[in-house]
C-alpha positions as CSV (number, residue, x, y, z in Angstrom):
1,M,0.0,0.0,0.0
2,R,2.8,2.4,1.0
3,F,4.6,1.5,-2.3
4,K,1.5,2.4,-4.3
5,I,1.2,5.8,-2.6
6,T,4.8,6.5,-3.3
7,I,4.4,5.6,-7.0
8,I,1.3,7.8,-7.2
9,T,3.1,10.7,-5.6
10,V,6.0,10.4,-7.9
11,L,3.7,10.2,-10.9
12,A,1.8,13.3,-9.8
13,F,5.0,15.2,-9.3
14,S,6.3,14.2,-12.8
15,L,3.0,15.1,-14.4
16,S,3.1,18.5,-12.7
17,V,6.7,19.1,-13.9
18,I,5.7,18.1,-17.5
19,A,2.6,20.3,-17.3
20,Q,4.8,23.3,-16.5
21,E,7.4,22.6,-19.1
22,K,5.1,23.7,-22.0
23,P,4.3,27.2,-20.6
24,I,8.0,27.7,-19.8
25,K,8.9,26.9,-23.4
26,I,6.2,29.2,-24.8
27,A,7.3,32.0,-22.4
28,D,11.0,31.5,-23.5
29,S,9.8,31.8,-27.1
30,L,7.9,35.0,-26.3
31,A,10.9,36.5,-24.5
32,A,13.2,35.6,-27.3
33,V,11.4,38.1,-29.6
34,G,11.2,40.7,-26.9
35,K,7.6,40.0,-25.6
36,H,8.6,39.8,-22.0
37,K,5.3,41.2,-20.7
38,E,3.3,38.5,-22.5
39,A,5.7,35.9,-21.1
40,I,5.2,37.2,-17.6
41,D,1.4,37.2,-18.0
42,L,1.5,33.6,-19.2
43,L,3.6,32.4,-16.3
44,R,1.5,34.2,-13.7
45,K,-1.4,32.1,-14.7
46,V,0.4,28.8,-14.0
47,S,-0.7,27.1,-10.8
48,P,0.9,25.7,-8.8
49,K,4.2,27.3,-9.6
50,S,7.5,25.4,-9.4
51,D,10.8,27.1,-8.5
52,N,11.6,27.2,-12.2
53,I,8.5,29.2,-12.9
54,Y,9.3,31.7,-10.1
55,L,12.9,32.0,-11.5
56,K,11.7,32.6,-15.0
57,L,9.2,35.2,-13.8
58,A,12.0,37.0,-11.9
59,K,14.3,37.1,-14.9
60,F,11.6,38.4,-17.2
61,Q,10.5,41.0,-14.7
62,Q,14.1,42.1,-14.2
63,V,14.3,42.8,-17.9
64,E,11.1,44.7,-17.8
65,G,12.4,46.9,-14.9
66,K,9.9,45.5,-12.4
67,T,12.6,45.2,-9.8
68,E,10.5,44.7,-6.6
69,E,8.5,41.9,-8.3
70,A,11.6,40.3,-9.6
71,L,13.2,40.3,-6.2
72,E,10.2,38.8,-4.6
73,N,10.2,35.9,-7.1
74,Y,13.9,35.3,-6.7
75,R,13.2,35.0,-2.9
76,T,10.4,32.6,-3.5
77,A,12.5,30.5,-6.0
78,L,15.2,30.3,-3.4
79,E,12.8,29.3,-0.6
80,K,11.6,26.4,-2.8
81,A,15.1,25.4,-3.9
82,P,17.7,26.8,-1.4
83,G,20.5,25.0,-3.3
84,R,20.2,27.2,-6.4
85,V,23.6,28.9,-6.2
86,L,23.3,30.8,-9.5
87,T,19.9,32.0,-8.5
88,A,21.3,33.3,-5.2
89,Q,24.0,35.1,-7.2
90,D,21.5,36.7,-9.6
91,Y,19.3,37.7,-6.6
92,G,22.3,39.3,-4.8
93,E,23.4,41.2,-8.0
94,L,19.8,42.6,-8.4
95,L,19.8,43.7,-4.7
96,L,23.1,45.5,-5.3
97,E,21.9,47.1,-8.5
98,S,18.7,48.3,-6.8
99,G,20.6,49.8,-3.9
100,K,19.6,47.3,-1.3
101,I,23.1,47.1,-0.1
102,D,22.7,45.5,3.3
103,L,20.7,42.6,1.9
104,A,23.2,42.2,-0.9
105,D,26.0,42.1,1.7
106,S,24.2,39.3,3.5
107,V,23.7,37.3,0.4
108,F,27.3,37.5,-0.9
109,T,28.7,37.0,2.6
110,S,26.8,33.8,2.9
111,L,27.8,32.6,-0.6
112,S,31.5,33.4,-0.1
113,E,31.4,31.6,3.3
114,S,29.7,28.6,1.7
115,Y,31.9,28.5,-1.3
116,P,35.3,30.0,-0.1
117,D,37.1,29.0,-3.4
118,N,34.7,31.0,-5.6
119,A,36.5,34.2,-6.6
120,G,33.4,35.7,-8.1
121,F,31.5,35.7,-4.8
122,V,34.5,37.4,-3.1
123,F,34.6,40.0,-5.9
124,R,30.9,40.8,-5.6
125,L,31.3,41.1,-1.8
126,G,34.0,43.7,-2.6
127,L,31.6,45.6,-4.9
128,V,29.1,45.6,-2.0
129,K,31.7,47.0,0.4
130,E,32.6,49.6,-2.3
131,K,29.0,50.7,-2.5
132,K,28.9,51.1,1.2
133,K,32.0,53.3,1.0
134,D,33.8,50.7,3.2
135,S,37.5,51.1,2.9
136,T,38.0,47.3,3.2
137,A,36.6,46.9,-0.3
138,I,40.0,46.8,-1.9
139,K,41.0,43.9,0.3
140,Y,38.3,41.8,-1.2
141,F,39.5,42.7,-4.7
142,F,43.0,41.6,-3.8
143,K,41.6,38.4,-2.2
144,T,39.8,37.7,-5.4
145,L,43.0,37.9,-7.4
146,R,44.7,35.5,-5.0
147,K,42.0,33.0,-5.8
148,D,41.9,33.9,-9.6
149,F,44.8,36.1,-10.8
150,T,43.1,36.4,-14.2
151,H,39.8,37.9,-12.8
152,Q,39.1,40.9,-15.0
153,G,37.0,43.0,-12.6
154,A,39.4,42.6,-9.7
155,S,42.4,43.4,-12.0
156,Y,40.7,46.6,-13.0
157,K,39.9,47.5,-9.4
158,A,43.4,46.8,-8.2
159,A,45.0,48.7,-11.1
160,K,42.7,51.7,-10.6
161,Y,43.5,51.7,-6.9
162,Y,47.2,51.8,-7.6
163,L,46.9,54.5,-10.2
164,K,44.8,56.7,-7.9
165,N,47.4,56.3,-5.2
166,G,50.4,57.2,-7.3
167,K,51.8,53.7,-7.9
168,S,51.7,53.6,-11.6
169,Y,54.1,50.7,-12.0
170,N,51.9,48.5,-9.9
171,A,48.9,49.5,-11.9
172,I,50.8,48.7,-15.2
173,S,51.6,45.2,-13.8
174,F,48.0,44.4,-13.0
175,C,46.7,45.8,-16.3
176,N,49.2,43.7,-18.3
177,S,48.3,40.6,-16.3
178,G,44.6,41.1,-17.0
179,L,45.1,41.9,-20.7
180,K,46.9,38.6,-21.3
181,E,43.5,37.0,-20.7
182,R,41.3,39.6,-22.5
183,P,43.5,41.8,-24.8
184,N,40.4,44.0,-25.7
185,N,39.3,44.8,-22.1
186,A,38.6,48.6,-22.6
187,S,38.7,49.3,-18.9
188,L,42.1,47.8,-18.4
189,L,43.4,49.5,-21.6
190,S,42.3,52.9,-20.3
191,I,44.0,52.4,-16.9
192,L,47.1,51.1,-18.7
193,G,47.4,54.1,-20.9
194,Q,46.8,56.5,-18.0
195,S,49.4,54.7,-15.9
196,Y,52.0,55.0,-18.7
197,S,51.1,58.7,-19.0
198,S,51.3,59.2,-15.3
199,S,54.7,57.7,-15.1
200,L,55.8,59.8,-18.1
201,Q,56.1,56.8,-20.4
202,F,54.2,58.6,-23.2
203,E,55.5,56.4,-26.1
204,K,54.2,53.3,-24.3
205,A,50.9,55.0,-23.6
206,I,50.2,55.4,-27.3
207,E,49.5,51.7,-28.0
208,P,46.7,51.2,-25.4
209,Y,45.1,54.5,-26.4
210,E,45.2,53.7,-30.1
211,K,43.6,50.3,-29.4
212,L,40.8,52.0,-27.4
213,V,40.1,54.2,-30.4
214,A,40.1,51.2,-32.8
215,L,37.6,49.5,-30.4
216,G,35.3,52.4,-30.8
217,E,36.1,53.9,-27.3
218,G,37.5,57.1,-28.7
219,S,35.9,59.5,-26.2
220,E,37.1,63.1,-25.9
221,F,39.0,62.0,-22.7
222,I,40.9,59.2,-24.5
223,L,41.6,61.3,-27.6
224,E,43.1,64.1,-25.4
225,K,45.3,61.6,-23.7
226,L,46.4,60.1,-27.0
227,A,47.0,63.5,-28.6
228,K,49.2,64.5,-25.7
229,A,51.2,61.3,-25.9
230,Y,51.8,61.9,-29.6
231,R,52.7,65.5,-29.0
232,I,55.2,64.8,-26.2
233,S,56.7,61.9,-28.2
234,G,57.3,64.2,-31.1
235,Q,54.7,62.6,-33.4
236,N,53.3,65.9,-34.5
237,D,51.2,64.8,-37.5
238,E,49.5,62.1,-35.5
239,A,48.9,64.6,-32.7
240,I,47.3,67.1,-35.2
241,E,45.1,64.4,-36.6
242,T,43.9,63.4,-33.1
243,Y,43.3,67.0,-32.0
244,N,41.2,67.5,-35.1
245,K,39.1,64.5,-34.1
246,M,38.5,66.2,-30.8
247,L,37.4,69.4,-32.6
248,E,34.8,67.3,-34.4
249,I,33.4,66.5,-31.0
250,N,33.7,70.0,-29.6
251,D,35.1,72.8,-31.8
252,M,35.0,75.2,-28.8
253,N,37.7,73.5,-26.9
254,A,40.2,76.3,-26.2
255,A,43.0,73.9,-25.0
256,V,42.9,71.9,-28.2
257,H,43.3,75.1,-30.3
258,S,46.2,76.2,-28.1
259,N,47.9,72.8,-28.5
260,L,47.4,72.8,-32.3
261,G,48.8,76.4,-32.4
262,A,51.9,75.2,-30.5
263,I,52.4,72.3,-32.8
264,Y,52.0,74.3,-36.0
265,L,54.3,77.0,-34.6
266,K,56.9,74.2,-34.0
267,K,56.4,73.1,-37.6
268,D,56.9,76.7,-38.7
269,E,53.3,76.9,-40.2
270,V,52.8,80.3,-38.8
271,E,49.4,81.2,-40.3
272,K,47.8,78.0,-39.0
273,A,49.4,78.6,-35.6
274,Q,48.0,82.1,-35.5
275,E,44.5,80.9,-36.6
276,H,44.3,78.4,-33.7
277,F,45.8,80.8,-31.1
278,M,43.2,83.4,-32.1
279,K,40.4,80.8,-31.7
280,A,41.7,79.8,-28.3
281,L,41.9,83.5,-27.3
282,F,38.4,84.1,-28.5
283,I,37.0,81.1,-26.7
284,N,38.7,82.0,-23.4
285,N,37.8,85.6,-23.6
286,Q,34.3,85.3,-24.8
287,P,32.0,87.0,-22.2
288,V,29.1,84.9,-21.1
289,D,27.2,87.7,-19.3
290,S,24.3,87.5,-21.8
291,E,23.9,83.8,-21.1
292,Y,23.7,84.4,-17.4
293,I,21.2,87.2,-17.9
294,N,19.0,84.9,-20.0
295,L,19.2,82.3,-17.3
296,G,18.3,84.9,-14.7
297,L,15.3,86.1,-16.7
298,T,14.2,82.4,-16.9
299,Y,14.3,82.1,-13.1
300,K,12.5,85.4,-12.8
301,R,9.8,84.1,-15.1
302,M,9.5,81.1,-12.7
303,E,9.4,83.5,-9.7
304,D,12.6,81.9,-8.4
305,Y,14.1,85.3,-7.4
306,R,16.9,83.9,-5.4
307,S,18.3,81.9,-8.3
308,A,17.7,84.9,-10.6
309,Y,19.7,87.1,-8.2
310,I,22.6,84.6,-8.3
311,S,22.5,84.5,-12.1
312,F,22.6,88.3,-12.4
313,Q,25.5,88.4,-10.0
314,K,27.4,86.0,-12.2
315,A,26.6,88.1,-15.3
316,L,28.1,91.1,-13.5
317,K,31.2,89.1,-12.6
318,E,31.7,88.4,-16.3
319,N,30.9,92.0,-17.3
320,P,30.6,94.6,-14.5
321,D,29.3,97.3,-16.9
322,N,26.3,95.3,-18.2
323,E,23.5,97.7,-17.5
324,R,20.7,95.2,-17.9
325,A,22.4,92.9,-15.4
326,Q,22.7,95.8,-12.9
327,I,19.0,96.7,-13.0
328,E,17.8,93.1,-13.0
329,L,20.0,92.4,-10.0
330,A,18.3,95.2,-8.1
331,L,14.8,94.0,-9.2
332,A,15.5,90.4,-8.1
333,A,16.8,91.6,-4.8
334,D,13.7,93.8,-4.4
335,A,11.5,90.8,-4.9
336,H,13.4,88.4,-2.7
337,F,15.1,90.2,0.2
338,D,13.5,91.8,3.2
339,D,16.4,94.1,3.8
340,K,15.1,97.3,2.0
341,K,18.2,99.3,2.8
342,A,20.4,96.8,0.9
343,V,17.9,96.8,-2.0
344,L,17.9,100.6,-2.0
345,K,21.7,100.6,-2.2
346,L,21.6,98.4,-5.4
347,Y,19.2,100.8,-7.1
348,E,21.3,103.8,-6.1
349,E,24.4,102.2,-7.4
350,F,22.7,101.5,-10.7
351,L,21.5,105.1,-10.9
352,Q,25.0,106.5,-10.1
353,K,26.6,104.4,-12.8
354,N,24.0,104.9,-15.6
355,K,22.2,108.2,-15.0
356,D,24.1,110.1,-17.7
357,Q,24.0,107.6,-20.6
358,G,21.8,104.7,-19.4
359,R,18.5,103.6,-20.9
360,K,15.7,105.9,-19.8
361,D,13.2,103.1,-19.1
362,M,15.7,101.4,-16.7
363,I,16.6,104.7,-15.1
364,S,12.8,105.5,-14.6
365,I,12.3,102.1,-12.9
366,A,15.3,102.7,-10.6
367,E,14.1,106.3,-9.7
368,Y,10.6,105.1,-9.0
369,R,11.7,102.2,-6.7
370,I,14.2,104.4,-4.9
371,S,11.4,106.8,-4.1
372,E,9.0,104.0,-3.0
373,I,11.6,102.2,-0.9
374,K,12.6,105.4,1.0
375,K,8.9,105.8,1.9
376,E,8.7,102.2,3.1
377,I,11.8,102.6,5.2
378,H,10.5,105.9,6.7
379,L,7.2,104.4,7.6
380,S,8.8,101.3,9.2
381,E,11.0,103.4,11.5
């Protein structure tokens, strides 16, 4: 009798598993073509749900950005099948990604204790500590490398740590070790180039920077580093070409024009040098008071008079003679500050500077407000 019951139980379980395989396959097919919402709706209707169903739901919900629902289903999957190590890792990573640092710390501490030889768990624990701004994070990255000296993430963290702390040669060593395993690791190539530059080995810095550009990682930052390495190494034509690529990104970069001017002057191409020096001078000396006035007027329109006052102050710092900025500063102060004597002083300063040649409408405003504020001050005393 007991044997029959066991057989029936096993058969029922097997049929339940088989019954759930079909919706899982359909859901996978839907997800494969980007229909994650439909896949989620399908799996929600399955009852009862196995740990596989909960895991699939969690993954699809994670893709859809439904983080809280995904976390809940990861938890349920783990409750049903505590031995799912990869599920626990995915759960911990989503906790970390969503800012639930303490829970992520608990998950990866448990995993690293249960699987002490797994470098990945130690590394993720280091990421958790880093998020918590815990200074011990770097110890976990070094511990990761002791377990797996080829670990890319830990190699990057260690190299970056050494570069930041002025130990460029240590950084170079960790970068080269990591790049033996993955020669196109952009993060390591960037740290390697910066480490060579930091240690004044500009010729050696060129290769990793060039490789980054070839990999499509030619940001303005990397191009600037490469151009400098070319320039200091005496490769002027390559430097010019790279600086011109930077100007394609931002043609108002004064430093780039200055460096191009210096290179052309060295090449005795005086007219080109003069052109770039003039552009650099124009960019550096270009007043931006009008931009600050426009920003201040925007704040004024929003009735944010404090921000407007600050913007008009900045405009006057750029150009102390800007009449519009002077009167707008007084008007913003008038609307925002309770100290009428200070406001009165601003109007009087404006009038003193502009009464002879200033705009009549602005002068009229100042004179009217001076008269009114004096009455207000007199009545309050």
